[in-house]
N, C-alpha and C positions, 0 to 999 in steps of 0.2 A: 667315725665322725658327720658322720652324710646323717645318718637320721639322729642327731643330737640337734645338731643343723636344723632340720626342719622341724623336729618340736619344737625350739627352742623358738620358728618364727611362728609355727601353729599357736603357742604361750603369745606369743608376743600380739597377737592378732584376737586373740578369744580379748584377752586384757586389758586392750584398748579402749572400747568401750565404755572400760572406768573410769578414763582419765576425762573424758570431755566433762566441761563444764555442765553442770544440769542446777535451775534457775529451783530455784528456795520459795515453799508460799509462807510470803510472811509481811506482812504487811497492814500496821499501827499505825490510825490518828497520831497526831501528837497529844501529847499528856495536856498540856496547857495549848490551849488556840492561839494559832499566828494572826498576828497582825497585819494590813498590809506594808507596814515599812519594813517589818520580817526581811518580807519577800527580794526588798531593792527597789532603787531607783528607778528602774526601770519597766519592772512588772504593769502587767497592764491586767484594769477593774473592768468586766462590763458586769451589766445590769440587762438582761432578756426573758426568751421564750425558750424552753428546747424546740424543735422543729422533728421535723423526719429526717428518718435514715438516710446517707447521701452513703457517696463507695469511700467513700474515707473518714466517717466520722456520722457528726448531725449536723445540721442546720440548724444557727443557732443568730435566731432574731433579736437583733441590739435594737434597745429604747436609750441605754446610755452608757459610751464607752468612756471613760479613765482613759487617760497619758499615753500618749500618742494619738497620730494618725489614723484612722481611718478610710479605706476606700467606700466600703457602702456596707451596710444589710438586708440579708443574710452572711453569717459570714459562718464557716465548716472548724468546726470542732472537737476531735475525738475522741472520745468517751471511751474510759476502759467497762464497756458495760456486760454486765451479767453477776453472778449470785454470788452473793458476797463470803468468796473463800478464802480466806486471806490471800488472795493475790493480784491487792488491791481495788479488784473488781466493785463494780455496785450498780442498784438496778437506776436506772434512767427512765424518764417520761415524757413521752412527748406532752407540750403545753405545759412542761411544767418552767415555773416563774423563777429565775434566780440567779442572785450575781454571783461569781463566779473569777476567779484570778484565775484563769488557766499558764499552764505552760507553753514555754515556745518557745523550738527548736530552731540551730541556726537559722534557718528556713526561714522560718518563718509560721511555720505549723504549729499550731494548737491544742493543746491534750489536757485530759481533766482523768484521774482518779480519785479514788475517796482518800485519801490525804491533800488533796488539792483542794487549795482556801475556796467556801462556797455557800451561800446559806437562801434560802426564803430574805427575799428583802425588805418586806412587812416581818421577819421577826426580829426582836431583840437585835439578837446578834446582824441578823441584814441590815437595820439599820444603824449600827454602831459603825458597819466597814463601810455604807456610802456613806457615812459621814467623817470615817477616815480618809477614804478618799475621796471627800469633795475638800480636806482638807489639804491635803498634799499635790492631791494634780487639781484644783481649780473643780469648777460647774461639772466637766463634763463633757461630754459630745453626741448631740442624736445626728446619730451617719444616716446621709440617704440613702434611700431602699434602691434596690439592686435587682436586673430580673434574675444573677446566676450568682452564689460562690463564686471568687476568685477563683482562678483553675491551681491547682495546687499539682507539685512537680513527681509526686508519690510516694511512697509509704518507705523511710527509709529504714537499710536493714538489718535486720535483728542478728547481734551480733551472734548470739546462745545459735541461733537458729546454721546461721554460716559455719557456728561454729564445730555444731550436729553431725551437719551436710559433709565438712572439710573430716569431721571421722568416716564418718561412713567409708568416702571418697577413699580413702587410707585403709579402709579394712579390704575393703572390696579390691583395693592393686595386691595390697600382702594377697590374699587370700586366692587372685588369677596369676601370683607371682610363687608359690605353693604348688599348684595347678601346674604348672609350665613344667616346676622344676622334678616334681613329681615323678611325671612322667616323661623327661629326658634318665631319670636315674632308674624309671621301672628297666630291668633286666628284660630282652627281647627273649622269645623259647624260639628254637627249631626245632621245626615237626622232620 
């Protein structure tokens, strides 16, 4: 019976990583472009220029802010930068002029990815978005300059990374337990 238990524990330890959640590499923009109204009454819309990389994203130098109050410019937006490989990443360039409706997490940190509403403000779509923002929220505000962006409490915990870490810790604990059980069950030889 002891070997059966040992084999079952080994099989369980080896199968555990297969049960860990994995991310899917799939990201598709909506079939029809969203409107700002579709994003809800609390949506912030910003027109400005993408700046240099900083610890938690990129500086975004605001020309006009719609819906809500802002302490000043620049702000930090965490762009999901990278090659467009299906995970919502996209190329971002310093100096790019942009109208964007970034997502805000509960702590107020702003982020953007491939499916975030955004356009060049001088394009047809950009002019349409500016007109919609003004119709919904008024003329917007020109925020005062600040010497550095507001402090950010840090990145949120990624649930996938936390689950993977927990899975690895469980596997390591099971393997350690198996080694201890095997060592105790090993018959001793006497000379």
